[in-house]
Structure formats: structure tokens, C-alpha cells
N, C-alpha and C positions, 0 to 999 in steps of 0.2 A: 389151393394156394396157401402158403404158410402165413399165419397171422404174425405181424411184426410191428413193433412201435419203434420208429427210428428217431434220430436226433432232430430232424426237421419237424416231425409230428410233435415231439415234446416241446420244442421251441415255439411252435405255432400255438399250442394249447396254453403254454405259460404266458406268452406275449399277449395273446388275445385277452386273457383274464386280467393282466396288469393294465392294459390299455383301457378296458371298460371300467375297471376299478378307479383308475386315475381320473378319467373323464367324469365319472359319476360323483366322485368325491369333490370335484371342483364345481359341481352343480351345473354342468353343461347340458344343454338340450341335445337330443339325438346322440347321447353318449355311446350307444351301441355301435354307431358307425365307426368309432375309433377302433373297435375290435375288428370290424370288417377290413379296414385299411391295413391293420397289422397282419391279418391272414393273407391278404393279397401281396404284401411287400416282403414276406419271408420267402426267400427263394433258395435254390439248391446251393448257390455260391454267393460270396460276398459282393462280387461285382454285379451280378444279376440283381441282387437285392437293392443295391444303390441305384442302379439304372431304373428299376421298377418304382422305387421311392421317388426319384426325381420326376419321372413321367407322371406319376399320380399327383405329386405336389403342384407341378406346372399346370396340369389339366384342371385341377381343382381351383387354382387361383384364376385361371382363364374363365372357368365356369362362373365364379362369383362376379367377374367383370361383365361377362355377357348377360348374366341374370339381371344385374343392376340396370343395364342398358335397355334390354328388351322388355322386362317386366314393368319398369318405371315409365318408360316412354310409350309402350304400346298397351300394356295391361296384363293383369294376372288371369290368363285364359289358356285352356289346353291347346288351342290352335297356336298361341304364341310360343308355347314350348316346342311344337313341331317346327315352326318357322325358325326359331332360334337354333335348333339342332342342325338345320340345313346349313347354317353358317359356322356353328361352333365345331362340329365334327371335322370338317375340312381344315379348319384352323389348327386344331390339335394334331391332325395328321401332318400338316405342314411343319409343325414344330417337332415332329417325330416322337410324339408322346402318346402313341396309339393305345398303350396299355392303360392309360389313365381315363379313357373315355367312359367306361362303365362307372368307375368310382366318382368321377366328376358329375355324372348324371344324377347320382344320389344327392350331391350338394345342390344341384339345380332344383331338385324336387323339394329339398328342405326349404329353400328360399321361397319356392312357389307356395308351399303349404303354409308358410308363415304369413303370406299375403301382405307382407309389409317389410320394406327394406329399412334396416337401421344399422347403426354402428355396432350395437350390441350383438346383432345377428351375425355380422361379419366376423366379429371377434370370436363368437361362439364357434362358428364353422371353421375358422382358422385354427382355433385351439384344438378342435376335434382332429383336424388333419395333422397338425404337428405332433399331437400325442400318439395317434395311430401309426404314423410313419416313423417317428422318433423311437418308439419302443421297438418296432420291428428292426430298425438299424442297430440298436444297442444289443438286442437279443441275438441278432445274426452275426455279431462280431466273433462269437465263439464258433469255431469249426474244428471238429476232431482232426488230429494229425492223420495225414494220408500215407505217411512213410511206411508203416508196417504193411499196409495192403499193397502198396506199390512194390515193396520188397518181395512180397509173396508172389506177385505176378512175375517178377524177374526170375525168381528161383524156379517157379513152375515152368516157365518158358525154357530155361536152361535144361531142366530135367527132360522135357519133351524133345529138345534138340538131341540130347544124349541118346535117348531111346531110338530116335530116327536114324542117327548115325550108326548105332549098334546094329540095327536091322540091316542097314546097307552093308556093313562089314560082314555080317553073317551070310548074306546072299552072295557077295563077291567071293567068299571062301568056299561055300558049299553049293551054291546055285539053288538053294532051297530056303523057304521062309514060310512060317505059319502066322506071320504078323497080321493083325486085323487092320492096322493103319489108323487106329483111333486117335493117335497123337497128331496126325495131320489135320483132321477136322478140329480137334481140340486146340491146337496151336493157332489156327486161323481165328477161332472164336476168342481165344485168350488175348490175342494181339489187339483185336477191336475193343475189347473191354478195357485192356490196360491203357491203350491210347486215350480212350474216352475219360477214364478216371484220372490220368495224368493231366489232361487238359483241364479237367474240373479243378484240380489242385492249383493250376495257374490262376483260374478265376477267383480263387480264394485268397489271393495275395495282390494287394493294390500296387506294390512296387516291383512286381516280378512279371515279366512278359514271356518268360519261357520256363520250361521245366526240364531238368536233366534227364529224368526218367522218360519223359515224352520223346526226346531225341533218341534215347536208348531203344525204346520200343519201335521207333521208326527204323532204326538201324537193323533191328532184329527182323522187322517186316521185310526189308530188302533182302536180307539173308534167306529168309524163309521162301521168298519167291524163287531164289536160286535152288534151294532144296527141292521145291516142287518141280523144277525143270530137271533136276538130277535124277530123281527117283525113276522116271520112265526109262532113262538111259541105263540105270543099274538093272532094272527088271527085264530089259531087252536082251541082256547078255545070255547067249546060248551055251557057251563053253567057258571053262575056267582056264586062264592063261597066267603065266608068271607075273605079268604086269598088273593083273587084277589083284593078286595077292599082295603085291607091293602097295597098291592103292589102299587095300583093306587095312594094312598095318598103319598106313598114314592116317586114315580116317579113324581108326581105333585110338591112336594117340591123340588126335584132335578132339575126339569125343571125351576123353578123360581129362582134357584141359579146358572144357567149357566151364569156367569158374573165374573168380576174381583174379585179375592179373592179365595184362595185355601182352600176349606172345605172338600176335598175328605175324609180325615181321620174321619170326623164327620159322614159322610154317610156310611162309612165302618162299623163303630161301630153300627149305626142304623140297618144296614142289619144283622149284627151279632145277635142283640137283636131280630129282627123280625124272623129270622130263628129259634131261640130258642123258640119263642112263637108258631111257626108252629108245632114244635115237641111236644109241650105240649097240643095241641088241639086234640079233638077227632078224631079217625081214620075215613077215608071215609066210607060211608055206601053203595055206589054203585060203580060199575066199572067205570062209566062215571065220577063220582066225583074223584075217584082215579087217573084217567088219567089227569084230569084237574089240580089236586094238584101236580102231578108229573111234569107237564109242568111248573107250577108256580115255583116249586123248581128249575128247570133248569133255569128259567128266573132270579131268585135270584142269582144263581151262575154266570150267564153271567154279571149281573149288578155289582157283586162283582169284576169281572175281569175288567170291564169298569172303576171302581173307582181306582183299583190298578194301572192301566196304568197312570191315572192322578196323583195319589199320588207319583209315582216314577219319574214323569217328573221334570227335573231340570230347574228351572226358576229363579235363583238368579238375573240375569241381567234384566229379564223382570219385576221382582218385583220392582227393583230400577228405571227403566226408563219407561217401557210401561205398566206394570201391566196387563199382558195378562192372568194370571192364572185364570182358571175357572174349574167347575166340568165337 
């Protein structure tokens, strides 16, 4: 596995050092716990980081409240810790702050080891919590732009689509192909990665609930499902017929226009015209020709659906900023 130091690793290392340094310079007890909080609160996305920070802050505050109640009323004894956790953990879960259970347990142990509840102890623990969480939130405000990587996914997907269409064209014209089909498995994997990364980009924006690229990749996924249905139809053709060559020319033109600019409506009209030409052509003379022409008609219907998906794709923002639209 390739050794790699990513942005999150750098931020975690930097944030941990800053947290411990601040807590230590302020003369806080248990200052190393601030670093632990920072490590736990730096997440992959800004939203996840905020959520983790809130969960841990809430759980830690609850931990201090429970500690003051149980330790002062019952006593400082290991059994009391066990009894308290029986009530504390369900309470934290009820507030949906599960991620804060482990962190808050550290605060409980700090209070237990102090063996004495005081205002200074509460202030100390609260300061450690605020420093650890606060530094993590500040550090995690910086997230590298995802646009270049998302654009890369978009271009790679379009290249794969072009190769797939080109191979279909070749088979329709010659009935032969030495294609390995690697673009099929590659596209399926690429779509999953692209959608996941686009969704992560949404999580890095507090005022954005959707991502134009994410919708784009979903659209491509639907088109890819059609391509997967079309390929067996193409490879099942046993003879070449004029209609097949006409479809090959159409697919070749379509392949050359998988690029910025929405022309789906143009190709929908061309399909409509081509289908009408098929209807006016002489009837098949053999059973084999009939089956081939029936398969080609199904291919035309699938490609019509492929283009409808694209034409109904809303890309007003993409047209203005990224110009992602393609056939």
C-alpha cells in the first residue's frame, strides 16, 4: 500500500499540537486530553466535524453533571462509576450523542481521580473541552477544493462512454470486436467513486444541500444502466443489415458529441426520423433478418430512453459555471 500523508493527517497533527500547547500554556490539568479531543473531532467533512464536536461537548457537559451528582452524593468509589455509567450512557444515547461517550468517560475519570469536586476543577475540564473542540473546528474549516477531482471524474466517464459507443459501432458495422470490455467495469467503479466524492463535497458546505456534480453522476449512472442493457442486444446480432449500419452512424455521431453542450433534443429528433425510415423499408425476408431488425428496434428504443434521461437533466448552474452538460 502506498505511503501517503493527506490533508486530514496534516490537520490532525497540527491541531493536536496546538491544542496541547494552548492547554499547557494556560496551566490546565490533564492538558493532553485537549489533544485527544482534537484528534476525535477532525473528520473527513466539515459537517461531520461539527456533529462530532457537538456530540462530544454535550456528552462531556452531561458527564460533569452526572459526576457531581453521583460522586458527591454516593461517594468516590469504582462501584459508583459503574452505577453511574448505567444511567449516563443511556442518557447520552437518548440525546443522540453516542460519539461522545468515550470522550466523556475520560472527563468522568478526571473528576474521579481528583477525588474532590470544585469550581476550579469544573472550569479546568470545561477549558480542556473547549480548547480541544475549538481548535478542531477551526483547523477543519479549511478543505481543499473538490472541483478539479470532480471534473476529472466527469471527463473520465465521458471518455469511457465514447469508447463503449465506438466498440458498439465497430460491431454493428463488421460483426467483429476484440474489445476487452474493461471500460464497463471501470465505469461502474468510477461512478461509485464519483458519487461518493460529490456527496462529500456537499458535506463540506454548510449552506449547500446538493451538488451539481452529484446529480450529473446520477444521470450518468442511469444512462450507464441503459448501456449495460444495450450491449447484449448488439452482441446478439448475427448478421449485418442496412438498419444496423444506420444505427452505427447514429451512435458514432452521438459518441463524438459526448462533450460540453446539450444536444440531446437534436438526437431525439434524429432517432424519430430514423425509426420512421425503418418503418418504410421493405419487410424482412428471413427469420434471421426479422430477429436482427427486431433487436435493432429495441436498441433504438433504449437509446431514445438514454437521450430522454439527458434532456430532462436540470443543469442551469452547470451551464453557467462548469458547463458539464453532454449527451
